[in-house]
GUMARVO-678555 format. One line per field, with one value per residue (C-alpha): residue number from 0; residue in three letters; x, y, z. Coordinates in Angstrom, 2 decimals, always signed. Layout:
num <- c(NUM	...) $
residuo <- c(ALA	...) $
east <- c(X	...) $
north <- c(Y	...) $
up <- c(Z	...) $
//
This chain:
num <- c(0	1	2	3	4	5	6	7	8	9	10	11	12	13	14	15	16	17	18	19	20	21	22	23	24	25	26	27	28	29	30	31	32	33	34	35	36	37	38	39	40	41	42	43	44	45	46	47	48	49	50	51	52	53	54	55	56	57	58	59	60	61	62	63	64	65	66	67	68	69	70	71	72	73	74	75	76	77	78	79	80	81	82	83	84	85	86	87	88	89	90	91	92	93	94	95	96	97	98	99	100	101	102	103	104	105	106	107	108	109	110	111	112	113	114	115	116	117	118	119	120	121	122	123	124	125	126	127	128	129	130	131	132	133	134	135	136	137	138	139	140	141	142	143	144	145	146	147	148	149	150	151	152	153	154	155	156	157	158	159	160	161	162	163	164	165	166	167	168	169	170	171	172	173	174	175	176	177	178	179	180	181	182	183	184	185	186	187	188	189	190	191	192	193	194	195	196	197	198	199	200	201	202	203	204	205	206	207	208	209	210	211	212	213	214	215	216	217	218	219	220	221	222	223	224	225	226	227	228	229	230	231	232	233	234	235	236	237	238	239	240	241	242	243	244	245	246	247	248	249	250	251	252	253	254	255	256	257	258	259	260	261	262	263	264	265	266	267	268	269	270	271	272	273	274	275	276	277	278	279	280	281	282	283	284	285	286	287	288	289	290	291	292	293) $
residuo <- c(MET	LYS	ASP	LYS	VAL	LYS	ARG	SER	GLU	ARG	ILE	ARG	LEU	ILE	ILE	GLN	ALA	ALA	PHE	LEU	ALA	LEU	THR	ASN	GLY	TYR	ALA	ARG	GLY	PHE	LEU	GLU	GLY	LYS	ILE	TYR	ARG	GLY	GLY	SER	LYS	ARG	PHE	CYS	VAL	PRO	GLY	LEU	ASN	CYS	TYR	SER	CYS	PRO	GLY	ALA	LEU	PHE	SER	CYS	PRO	ILE	GLY	SER	LEU	GLN	ALA	VAL	LEU	ASP	SER	GLY	LYS	TYR	ARG	ALA	SER	LEU	TYR	VAL	PHE	GLY	PHE	ILE	THR	MET	ILE	GLY	ALA	LEU	LEU	GLY	ARG	THR	ILE	CYS	GLY	PHE	LEU	CYS	PRO	PHE	GLY	LEU	ILE	GLN	ASP	LEU	LEU	TYR	ARG	ILE	PRO	VAL	PHE	ARG	LYS	GLN	LYS	ASN	LEU	PRO	GLY	HIS	ARG	TYR	LEU	ARG	TYR	LEU	ARG	TYR	GLY	ILE	LEU	ILE	LEU	MET	VAL	ILE	LEU	LEU	PRO	MET	LEU	ILE	LEU	ASN	GLU	ALA	GLY	ILE	GLY	ASP	PRO	TRP	PHE	CYS	LYS	TYR	ILE	CYS	PRO	SER	GLY	THR	LEU	LEU	ALA	GLY	ILE	PRO	LEU	LEU	ILE	SER	ASN	PRO	SER	LEU	ARG	GLU	ALA	ALA	GLY	ILE	LEU	PHE	SER	TRP	LYS	ALA	ALA	LEU	LEU	PHE	ALA	ILE	LEU	LEU	LEU	SER	ILE	ARG	TYR	PHE	ARG	PRO	PHE	CYS	LYS	TYR	LEU	CYS	PRO	LEU	GLY	ALA	PHE	TYR	GLY	VAL	PHE	ASN	PRO	VAL	SER	VAL	TYR	ARG	PHE	ARG	ILE	ASP	THR	ASP	ALA	CYS	ILE	ASN	CYS	GLY	VAL	CYS	ARG	ALA	VAL	CYS	GLY	MET	ASP	ILE	ASP	VAL	TRP	LYS	HIS	PRO	ASN	SER	PRO	ASP	CYS	ILE	ARG	CYS	GLY	ALA	CYS	ARG	ALA	ALA	CYS	PRO	THR	GLY	ALA	ILE	LYS	ASP	THR	PHE	SER	TYR	LEU	LYS	PRO	ILE	LYS	LYS	GLY	THR	VAL	SER) $
east <- c(+200.50	+201.21	+203.35	+200.54	+198.05	+200.44	+201.11	+197.38	+196.79	+199.59	+198.14	+194.70	+196.04	+197.85	+194.64	+192.69	+195.26	+195.48	+191.70	+191.58	+194.22	+192.41	+188.97	+190.13	+192.99	+191.86	+194.79	+193.72	+190.57	+192.56	+194.82	+191.96	+189.33	+186.89	+184.79	+185.44	+182.36	+183.49	+181.54	+182.76	+180.73	+177.66	+178.93	+179.18	+182.03	+181.08	+182.22	+181.39	+183.12	+181.78	+180.76	+181.99	+185.52	+187.75	+189.63	+186.64	+186.28	+183.09	+179.94	+178.93	+176.07	+174.45	+174.65	+173.34	+170.47	+169.42	+169.69	+166.83	+164.82	+164.69	+163.25	+159.74	+158.57	+158.68	+160.78	+164.12	+167.00	+166.98	+170.61	+171.80	+169.63	+170.66	+174.33	+174.59	+172.36	+174.62	+177.73	+176.10	+175.01	+178.50	+180.73	+178.68	+180.73	+184.01	+183.71	+183.94	+187.14	+188.95	+187.45	+186.07	+188.18	+186.80	+187.42	+191.08	+191.25	+189.83	+192.23	+195.22	+194.04	+193.59	+197.24	+198.46	+200.17	+198.29	+195.42	+194.60	+193.03	+189.50	+187.21	+183.81	+182.22	+180.25	+176.74	+177.98	+175.26	+172.62	+174.60	+175.37	+171.73	+171.90	+173.24	+170.06	+167.97	+170.14	+169.73	+165.95	+165.28	+167.95	+168.83	+165.40	+162.38	+163.24	+164.48	+161.25	+158.77	+160.00	+159.94	+160.26	+157.93	+159.47	+158.75	+162.41	+163.82	+167.23	+169.92	+169.71	+172.59	+175.01	+173.95	+173.82	+176.04	+178.47	+181.99	+183.58	+182.05	+183.21	+186.78	+187.29	+185.07	+184.01	+187.40	+189.45	+186.88	+186.87	+190.67	+190.88	+187.82	+187.77	+184.17	+183.05	+184.87	+182.91	+179.64	+180.34	+177.98	+176.47	+175.82	+179.48	+180.51	+178.25	+179.62	+183.21	+182.60	+181.03	+183.96	+186.46	+184.64	+184.62	+188.30	+189.25	+187.22	+188.83	+192.23	+191.01	+188.12	+188.14	+186.10	+183.35	+181.72	+181.51	+180.09	+177.48	+176.70	+177.38	+174.18	+176.06	+177.68	+174.26	+172.93	+175.84	+175.78	+172.32	+173.86	+176.78	+175.08	+174.02	+176.64	+178.67	+181.85	+181.46	+183.18	+182.57	+183.89	+185.30	+183.90	+186.11	+189.20	+187.92	+189.13	+187.06	+190.24	+188.80	+191.79	+189.49	+187.54	+190.70	+192.05	+188.66	+188.34	+184.58	+184.53	+182.74	+182.68	+183.75	+183.60	+179.94	+178.89	+181.28	+178.96	+177.74	+176.30	+179.03	+181.88	+183.88	+185.70	+189.14	+190.56	+192.42	+190.57	+191.58	+195.21	+195.21	+193.37	+195.90	+194.14	+192.99	+189.37	+188.07	+187.47	+186.12	+184.13	+187.23	+188.28	+185.06	+185.04	+185.50	+182.63	+181.94	+182.80	+180.47	+180.96	+180.88	+179.07	+178.21) $
north <- c(+101.83	+104.29	+106.38	+106.57	+107.67	+110.32	+111.61	+111.76	+113.69	+116.15	+116.87	+117.39	+119.79	+121.79	+122.08	+123.14	+125.76	+127.12	+127.45	+129.19	+131.69	+132.24	+132.88	+134.76	+136.72	+140.27	+141.11	+144.75	+143.62	+142.02	+145.06	+147.56	+145.40	+145.96	+143.61	+143.44	+144.63	+144.30	+142.75	+139.22	+139.19	+138.59	+135.07	+132.11	+129.71	+126.03	+125.64	+127.24	+130.63	+133.55	+136.70	+138.82	+137.44	+140.48	+138.52	+136.92	+137.77	+135.73	+134.84	+131.74	+129.69	+129.08	+132.75	+133.83	+131.38	+132.62	+136.25	+135.58	+133.18	+135.61	+138.40	+137.39	+136.96	+133.14	+132.87	+131.22	+132.39	+130.35	+131.29	+129.92	+126.80	+126.25	+126.76	+124.35	+121.83	+121.95	+121.53	+118.66	+116.96	+117.22	+116.55	+115.62	+116.08	+116.31	+120.01	+119.12	+117.18	+119.66	+123.16	+124.03	+126.41	+125.10	+121.55	+122.46	+123.90	+120.70	+118.57	+120.53	+120.34	+116.57	+116.26	+117.79	+114.91	+115.16	+113.12	+109.60	+110.02	+108.75	+109.01	+109.53	+111.17	+108.96	+108.61	+108.96	+106.65	+109.22	+112.46	+112.08	+112.95	+116.23	+118.11	+117.33	+118.81	+121.94	+122.23	+121.91	+123.85	+126.54	+127.20	+126.93	+126.91	+129.30	+132.16	+131.87	+131.45	+133.55	+137.21	+140.48	+143.49	+144.53	+141.12	+140.07	+136.89	+136.03	+134.00	+131.43	+129.18	+132.02	+133.98	+131.24	+128.36	+128.82	+128.36	+129.21	+132.68	+133.16	+132.11	+133.70	+136.78	+137.53	+137.24	+139.12	+141.95	+142.25	+142.31	+145.18	+147.19	+148.44	+149.62	+146.12	+144.67	+146.98	+145.89	+142.16	+140.55	+137.26	+136.08	+136.38	+134.72	+131.77	+131.47	+131.78	+129.02	+126.81	+127.49	+126.63	+123.36	+122.38	+123.24	+121.30	+118.29	+118.50	+117.77	+114.39	+113.53	+113.65	+116.60	+116.73	+119.80	+118.15	+114.95	+116.38	+120.06	+121.27	+121.89	+122.37	+118.97	+117.50	+119.00	+117.84	+114.39	+113.72	+113.85	+111.49	+108.35	+110.09	+112.79	+112.74	+112.19	+109.19	+105.99	+102.43	+99.13	+96.53	+93.51	+91.17	+92.91	+93.67	+91.22	+92.72	+93.40	+96.41	+98.67	+101.27	+101.69	+101.67	+104.77	+106.50	+109.42	+109.40	+105.71	+104.35	+100.75	+101.96	+98.52	+98.29	+101.93	+103.69	+106.69	+107.11	+110.59	+110.81	+110.45	+113.62	+112.00	+112.66	+109.70	+108.05	+104.79	+104.73	+105.40	+102.64	+99.91	+97.10	+95.78	+99.03	+97.96	+101.47	+103.34	+106.79	+108.20	+108.95	+105.32	+104.34	+106.63	+103.39	+100.84	+99.58	+95.97	+93.53	+93.05	+96.64	+98.23	+101.93) $
up <- c(-22.26	-19.44	-21.75	-24.31	-21.65	-20.31	-23.81	-24.52	-21.30	-22.06	-25.48	-23.98	-21.34	-24.02	-26.06	-22.97	-22.01	-25.58	-25.82	-22.43	-23.57	-26.87	-25.37	-22.27	-23.77	-23.01	-20.70	-20.37	-18.61	-15.80	-15.49	-15.35	-13.70	-16.54	-18.66	-22.39	-24.30	-27.90	-30.75	-30.08	-26.85	-29.01	-29.62	-27.24	-26.70	-26.36	-22.73	-19.40	-19.68	-17.64	-19.54	-16.62	-16.59	-17.26	-19.91	-21.63	-25.31	-25.77	-23.82	-21.89	-23.38	-19.98	-19.02	-22.43	-22.23	-18.80	-19.92	-22.35	-20.21	-17.29	-19.45	-18.40	-21.98	-21.89	-25.00	-25.52	-27.64	-30.82	-31.33	-27.97	-28.11	-31.70	-30.94	-28.01	-29.79	-32.82	-30.65	-28.78	-32.00	-33.44	-30.43	-27.36	-24.19	-26.07	-25.19	-21.50	-22.03	-24.27	-24.33	-20.88	-18.71	-15.43	-16.59	-17.07	-13.55	-12.07	-14.12	-12.83	-9.23	-9.48	-10.53	-7.26	-5.42	-2.14	-0.74	-1.83	-5.25	-5.81	-8.79	-7.21	-4.21	-1.80	-3.20	-6.79	-8.07	-7.13	-7.18	-10.89	-11.65	-9.75	-12.77	-14.71	-11.90	-11.94	-15.72	-15.62	-12.43	-12.05	-15.69	-17.31	-14.99	-12.14	-14.37	-16.38	-13.55	-10.62	-11.66	-9.79	-9.95	-13.25	-14.73	-14.77	-13.27	-11.86	-13.65	-10.86	-11.80	-12.53	-9.48	-6.86	-8.02	-10.91	-9.48	-12.81	-12.65	-9.07	-9.83	-13.24	-12.86	-9.29	-7.58	-10.26	-10.34	-6.54	-6.42	-8.90	-7.75	-4.13	-4.48	-5.42	-2.41	-0.14	-1.78	-1.59	+0.88	+1.97	-1.59	-2.58	+0.68	-0.17	-3.70	-2.48	+0.07	-2.62	-4.94	-2.21	-1.48	-5.17	-5.62	-2.51	-3.60	-7.05	-5.52	-4.29	-6.60	-10.40	-11.75	-9.11	-10.66	-14.08	-12.61	-10.29	-10.89	-14.43	-16.43	-19.69	-19.31	-18.60	-21.83	-23.96	-22.37	-23.76	-27.24	-26.54	-27.93	-31.17	-31.80	-34.99	-32.99	-30.72	-29.65	-30.80	-29.47	-31.81	-29.97	-31.98	-30.58	-27.06	-24.40	-21.52	-19.53	-17.71	-18.43	-20.00	-16.78	-14.69	-16.47	-16.87	-14.47	-14.97	-13.89	-16.94	-18.16	-21.60	-23.20	-22.17	-22.50	-24.91	-25.25	-21.69	-20.92	-18.26	-20.78	-21.45	-24.39	-22.91	-24.84	-21.95	-22.57	-26.22	-25.35	-22.71	-24.64	-25.21	-28.32	-29.94	-29.59	-28.79	-32.01	-32.74	-35.63	-37.68	-37.41	-39.13	-42.11	-43.99	-43.84	-40.30	-39.68	-37.99	-34.28	-32.95	-30.03	-30.18) $
//
């Protein structure tokens, strides 16, 4: 069982790393400290991937959404909403488990053999709802409602919170641009401190940003119970042994809630299940048997 889980995790890490290299492969940007502005920047990737990262070849859906919402015209981008809705409807939070650069960074930090590993921060029961507040307030409402004299709002999440942007865009740009280093002020100091706290917590706790702060994960999680790709439990095979929860970094009772909004679909539970009771959509392309929970 342990070998199957380790193999599953290795495959997932390889997919994450390959996608990161594919979507952030503009090496010249890192060398010159410049942002790629080619035609591909008109398109979003599914995960949290900062537009301003020197290597980024595509845009971030959260950043793109805020860029339209803060225009002061009270209209949303049908493309961005349509894109992330389509991704959510097809895959739910599978994106979080396999295609998010900052998710990969947290996964790697959690593998560092220091600290006593824990799954959740104290207060997890309540903190897990914070990401929905961030989605509603800082991604949607504040950029639309608080405008400057020119009628333009701020991208609140990207500007004040996003650790992915700080790590993958802010820090590389400051390193390669002396003029930007001189201009960096209190705001960057705040974001750097927030980033440091999240990275430090990620060494001890499993994916704290994904669990408590990520608005994109909150959006995708809403689709988990109804997405095309989802999990089902064969209740005839399930023995309620609890192994699925034991290996779940998101601390989900998978046998009870196979499509919890918290689930990132990493597949560890499926690899660990001793009876093969956890199925996915592809397992049920044939007619579904009686005795399943979805």
